[in-house]
Backbone as ProteinMPNN parsed JSONL, in Angstrom:
{"seq_chain_A": "MAAIIAQLSRANRERRRNAKKTLPPDKSAAFLPPFERRFVPEVHNKYLRCQRLLKEKKRQEKIAYVQDIIESASENLLDDRLEQLKKSLAKRKGFPDR", "coords_chain_A": {"N_chain_A": [[52.076, -102.692, -41.735], [52.916, -100.521, -43.386], [50.984, -98.949, -43.107], [50.296, -98.366, -40.84], [52.549, -96.409, -40.305], [52.274, -94.198, -42.558], [50.215, -93.052, -41.603], [51.227, -92.261, -39.199], [52.969, -90.482, -40.515], [51.338, -88.813, -42.115], [49.78, -87.303, -39.616], [51.208, -86.606, -38.32], [52.567, -83.87, -40.489], [50.049, -82.803, -40.176], [49.95, -81.719, -37.795], [52.477, -79.627, -38.16], [51.436, -78.268, -39.966], [49.385, -76.923, -38.675], [50.326, -76.16, -36.258], [50.446, -73.399, -34.497], [52.406, -70.274, -34.651], [54.103, -69.586, -32.454], [55.921, -67.493, -30.373], [58.829, -67.249, -27.56], [58.256, -66.626, -24.114], [60.397, -64.674, -23.486], [61.077, -63.225, -25.725], [61.156, -61.184, -28.423], [58.512, -59.747, -30.809], [58.717, -57.023, -31.452], [61.11, -54.709, -32.782], [63.768, -53.285, -31.24], [65.376, -50.212, -30.88], [68.767, -49.868, -29.968], [69.747, -48.961, -27.205], [70.854, -45.759, -26.31], [73.825, -44.466, -25.137], [74.32, -42.2, -23.626], [71.708, -40.98, -22.052], [69.958, -38.212, -21.847], [67.405, -37.042, -20.756], [65.733, -34.476, -21.474], [66.345, -34.276, -24.107], [65.549, -36.678, -24.929], [62.888, -37.289, -24.16], [59.443, -36.696, -24.874], [57.694, -35.473, -23.078], [59.147, -33.924, -21.693], [60.636, -32.298, -23.173], [58.463, -30.843, -24.527], [57.841, -29.79, -22.782], [60.326, -28.113, -21.748], [60.272, -26.419, -24.299], [57.956, -25.325, -23.766], [58.411, -23.546, -22.073], [60.411, -22.113, -22.595], [59.176, -20.522, -24.757], [57.364, -18.981, -23.27], [59.054, -17.545, -21.753], [60.413, -15.971, -23.379], [58.386, -14.467, -24.197], [57.539, -12.621, -21.769], [59.608, -11.354, -21.767], [59.266, -9.533, -24.063], [56.869, -8.814, -23.487], [58.101, -6.903, -21.293], [60.015, -5.315, -22.263], [58.618, -3.858, -24.25], [57.119, -2.462, -21.988], [59.435, -0.864, -21.187], [60.216, 0.44, -22.812], [57.944, 2.051, -23.762], [57.875, 3.481, -21.264], [60.093, 4.434, -21.315], [59.366, 6.361, -23.205], [57.654, 7.648, -22.478], [58.965, 9.138, -20.083], [61.085, 10.608, -21.604], [59.665, 12.236, -23.107], [58.261, 13.98, -20.572], [60.607, 14.533, -19.92], [60.944, 16.327, -22.246], [59.069, 18.437, -21.675], [59.407, 19.682, -19.661], [61.969, 21.153, -19.67], [60.924, 22.71, -21.896], [59.882, 24.196, -20.808], [61.331, 25.501, -18.442], [63.21, 26.637, -20.301], [60.487, 28.751, -20.909], [60.18, 29.996, -18.395], [63.017, 31.156, -19.038], [62.873, 33.139, -20.56], [61.887, 35.034, -20.327], [63.692, 36.557, -17.986], [65.938, 39.022, -18.6], [69.457, 37.929, -20.246], [72.56, 37.413, -18.542]], "CA_chain_A": [[52.927, -102.035, -41.283], [53.118, -99.364, -44.211], [49.437, -98.019, -43.338], [50.458, -97.034, -39.966], [53.14, -95.104, -41.058], [51.497, -93.603, -43.415], [48.776, -92.879, -40.69], [52.076, -91.189, -38.278], [53.493, -88.914, -41.382], [50.248, -87.88, -42.176], [49.245, -86.8, -38.504], [52.963, -85.351, -38.015], [52.439, -83.044, -41.481], [49.066, -82.111, -40.339], [50.225, -81.005, -36.323], [53.082, -79.198, -38.699], [50.395, -77.097, -40.533], [48.151, -76.185, -37.986], [51.249, -75.521, -35.218], [50.84, -71.958, -34.085], [54.055, -69.668, -34.618], [54.932, -68.433, -31.262], [57.487, -67.146, -29.498], [58.89, -67.931, -26.227], [57.991, -65.03, -23.471], [61.155, -64.198, -23.031], [61.248, -62.598, -26.856], [59.516, -60.32, -28.477], [58.705, -59.725, -31.956], [58.964, -55.803, -32.136], [62.331, -54.473, -33.248], [63.757, -51.582, -30.757], [67.024, -49.654, -31.477], [70.069, -49.932, -29.281], [69.837, -47.752, -26.291], [72.25, -44.459, -26.135], [75.023, -44.468, -23.767], [73.82, -41.165, -22.891], [70.417, -40.666, -21.825], [69.718, -37.069, -21.992], [65.661, -36.472, -20.978], [65.285, -33.279, -21.904], [66.483, -34.353, -25.257], [65.059, -37.435, -26.054], [61.796, -37.966, -23.693], [58.881, -36.398, -25.544], [57.3, -34.617, -22.72], [60.015, -33.306, -21.007], [60.984, -31.743, -24.996], [57.724, -29.88, -25.252], [57.622, -28.821, -21.525], [61.141, -27.265, -21.947], [59.933, -25.669, -24.971], [57.041, -23.946, -23.453], [58.938, -22.633, -20.945], [61.68, -20.788, -23.249], [58.652, -19.628, -25.388], [56.757, -18.27, -22.011], [60.507, -16.69, -21.001], [60.506, -15.087, -24.467], [57.099, -13.934, -24.013], [57.883, -11.882, -20.889], [60.789, -10.297, -22.049], [59.233, -9.655, -25.021], [56.188, -7.401, -22.584], [59.307, -5.856, -20.244], [60.783, -5.105, -23.577], [57.632, -3.227, -24.355], [57.108, -1.768, -20.842], [60.226, -0.158, -21.159], [59.987, 1.208, -24.22], [56.473, 3.138, -23.325], [58.343, 3.985, -19.703], [61.3, 5.711, -21.503], [58.836, 7.37, -24.001], [56.905, 8.962, -21.772], [60.022, 9.713, -19.197], [61.512, 11.705, -22.492], [58.68, 13.43, -23.241], [57.871, 14.812, -19.82], [61.235, 15.68, -19.652], [60.996, 17.37, -22.421], [58.367, 19.197, -21.6], [59.863, 20.271, -18.267], [62.824, 21.99, -20.951], [60.088, 23.732, -22.679], [58.298, 24.723, -19.333], [62.129, 26.015, -17.933], [62.996, 27.334, -20.749], [59.82, 29.443, -21.507], [60.064, 30.994, -17.664], [64.062, 32.124, -19.037], [62.944, 34.008, -21.746], [61.049, 36.194, -19.06], [64.417, 37.247, -17.319], [67.229, 39.121, -19.338], [70.293, 37.48, -19.927], [73.378, 38.36, -17.457]], "C_chain_A": [[53.069, -100.232, -41.446], [51.778, -98.303, -43.422], [49.928, -97.521, -41.667], [51.019, -96.278, -40.147], [53.302, -93.83, -41.809], [50.402, -92.383, -42.24], [49.894, -91.789, -39.831], [52.328, -90.2, -38.787], [52.435, -87.994, -41.618], [50.059, -86.798, -40.66], [50.409, -85.737, -38.332], [52.757, -83.659, -38.888], [51.39, -82.587, -40.998], [49.419, -81.117, -38.921], [51.48, -79.948, -36.984], [52.408, -77.783, -39.0], [49.864, -76.495, -39.38], [49.007, -75.983, -36.461], [50.81, -74.187, -35.274], [52.126, -71.115, -34.201], [54.14, -69.021, -33.657], [56.128, -68.228, -30.953], [57.48, -66.871, -27.933], [58.752, -66.48, -25.644], [59.215, -64.711, -23.362], [62.039, -63.502, -24.732], [60.442, -61.776, -27.415], [59.665, -59.982, -30.628], [59.047, -58.326, -32.538], [60.533, -55.815, -31.896], [62.57, -53.362, -32.158], [65.461, -51.883, -30.597], [68.153, -49.939, -30.238], [69.429, -48.795, -28.619], [71.175, -47.001, -26.358], [73.029, -44.46, -24.896], [74.517, -43.131, -22.552], [72.627, -40.792, -22.751], [70.097, -39.352, -21.508], [68.12, -36.865, -21.772], [65.127, -35.857, -21.56], [65.464, -33.35, -23.64], [65.707, -35.702, -26.167], [63.595, -37.898, -25.262], [60.889, -36.143, -24.242], [58.115, -34.707, -24.994], [58.368, -33.596, -22.173], [60.531, -32.285, -21.927], [60.166, -30.68, -24.668], [57.906, -28.954, -23.455], [58.848, -27.485, -21.516], [60.877, -25.853, -23.104], [59.134, -24.766, -24.708], [57.2, -22.873, -22.96], [59.849, -21.1, -21.454], [60.068, -19.92, -23.784], [57.795, -18.455, -24.216], [57.966, -17.101, -21.334], [60.457, -15.523, -21.671], [59.266, -13.781, -24.496], [56.923, -12.282, -23.087], [58.564, -11.186, -21.381], [60.1, -9.755, -22.994], [58.478, -8.046, -24.121], [57.228, -6.926, -21.997], [59.812, -5.164, -21.034], [59.396, -3.26, -24.069], [56.934, -1.854, -23.289], [58.462, -0.902, -20.584], [60.517, 0.918, -21.642], [59.048, 2.34, -23.959], [57.001, 3.96, -22.366], [59.4, 4.874, -20.44], [60.656, 6.572, -22.411], [58.395, 8.204, -23.501], [57.634, 9.783, -20.377], [60.918, 10.815, -20.215], [60.517, 12.696, -22.707], [57.928, 14.231, -22.159], [59.205, 15.048, -19.582], [61.555, 16.711, -20.57], [60.216, 18.383, -22.387], [58.706, 20.326, -20.426], [60.753, 21.277, -18.825], [61.828, 22.929, -20.8], [59.652, 25.012, -21.492], [60.276, 25.864, -18.439], [62.822, 27.296, -18.873], [61.75, 28.335, -21.244], [60.351, 30.288, -20.501], [61.957, 31.517, -18.367], [63.49, 33.111, -19.639], [62.222, 35.168, -20.667], [62.224, 36.992, -18.574], [65.793, 37.365, -18.504], [68.853, 38.557, -18.784], [71.396, 37.896, -19.002], [74.9, 38.524, -18.388]], "O_chain_A": [[53.201, -99.279, -40.678], [51.829, -97.08, -43.3], [49.887, -96.325, -41.376], [50.477, -95.177, -40.252], [54.067, -92.867, -41.746], [50.099, -91.194, -42.339], [49.568, -90.605, -39.75], [52.186, -89.104, -38.245], [52.464, -86.777, -41.436], [50.226, -85.583, -40.765], [50.443, -84.509, -38.248], [52.77, -82.578, -38.299], [51.44, -81.403, -41.33], [49.186, -79.909, -38.96], [51.614, -79.087, -36.114], [52.649, -76.662, -38.552], [50.051, -75.282, -39.295], [48.31, -75.646, -35.504], [50.824, -73.778, -36.435], [53.029, -71.646, -33.555], [54.266, -67.803, -33.781], [57.176, -68.782, -31.287], [56.557, -66.447, -27.238], [58.984, -65.439, -26.259], [58.986, -63.806, -22.56], [63.255, -63.351, -24.851], [59.271, -61.575, -27.095], [60.634, -60.025, -31.386], [59.509, -58.184, -33.67], [61.142, -56.574, -31.142], [61.697, -52.5, -32.066], [66.258, -52.798, -30.393], [67.487, -50.613, -29.452], [68.772, -47.905, -29.158], [72.296, -47.501, -26.439], [72.58, -44.452, -23.75], [74.405, -43.09, -21.327], [72.376, -39.974, -23.636], [69.841, -39.423, -20.306], [67.54, -36.47, -22.783], [64.147, -36.192, -22.225], [64.822, -32.599, -24.373], [65.408, -35.808, -27.356], [63.093, -38.918, -25.735], [61.323, -34.998, -24.12], [57.949, -33.625, -25.558], [58.194, -32.393, -22.365], [60.913, -31.263, -21.356], [60.702, -29.589, -24.474], [58.051, -27.754, -23.222], [58.577, -26.295, -21.357], [61.163, -24.675, -22.886], [59.244, -23.611, -25.12], [56.678, -21.765, -23.076], [59.957, -19.927, -21.099], [59.803, -18.829, -23.28], [57.707, -17.248, -24.443], [57.744, -16.114, -20.633], [60.447, -14.395, -21.176], [59.35, -12.58, -24.749], [56.429, -11.228, -23.488], [58.096, -10.057, -21.524], [60.493, -8.623, -22.708], [58.936, -6.908, -24.021], [57.263, -5.842, -22.579], [60.207, -4.102, -20.55], [59.58, -2.043, -24.09], [56.462, -0.766, -23.619], [58.405, -0.189, -19.583], [60.923, 1.991, -21.196], [59.449, 3.504, -23.958], [56.723, 5.157, -22.444], [59.503, 6.052, -20.096], [61.236, 7.646, -22.571], [58.532, 9.393, -23.791], [57.121, 10.722, -19.768], [61.413, 11.806, -19.678], [60.656, 13.893, -22.456], [57.083, 15.053, -22.512], [59.263, 16.02, -18.829], [62.168, 17.729, -20.252], [60.556, 19.36, -23.055], [58.336, 21.499, -20.365], [60.418, 22.424, -18.53], [61.75, 23.771, -19.905], [59.288, 26.188, -21.479], [60.051, 26.964, -17.934], [62.977, 28.461, -18.509], [62.129, 28.879, -22.281], [60.964, 31.276, -20.907], [62.119, 32.665, -17.955], [63.677, 34.19, -19.077], [62.569, 36.345, -20.771], [62.02, 38.204, -18.641], [66.421, 36.465, -19.062], [69.357, 38.62, -17.663], [71.131, 39.008, -18.545], [75.835, 39.182, -17.932]]}, "name": "protein", "num_of_chains": 1, "seq": "MAAIIAQLSRANRERRRNAKKTLPPDKSAAFLPPFERRFVPEVHNKYLRCQRLLKEKKRQEKIAYVQDIIESASENLLDDRLEQLKKSLAKRKGFPDR"}
């Protein structure tokens, strides 16, 4: 009788040692932080966040481009107006003042 109990105990010990530690299907080994109550995709989603930053960068580049055009155009207009004024003054010099 003692031999049978010893065999059962030994088999049970080996079964426990060889048993793989598995999780049931409804459990997970990964730790997930708690989900925020207010999910904002533009803030929390990396793809959407990068898209927003890219749009903002392109917008800033367009603004800088337009500002450069406006500055160069205003300089050209000022130069043209200055030339017109010089020409009109040169014409006036030929006539006596009244």
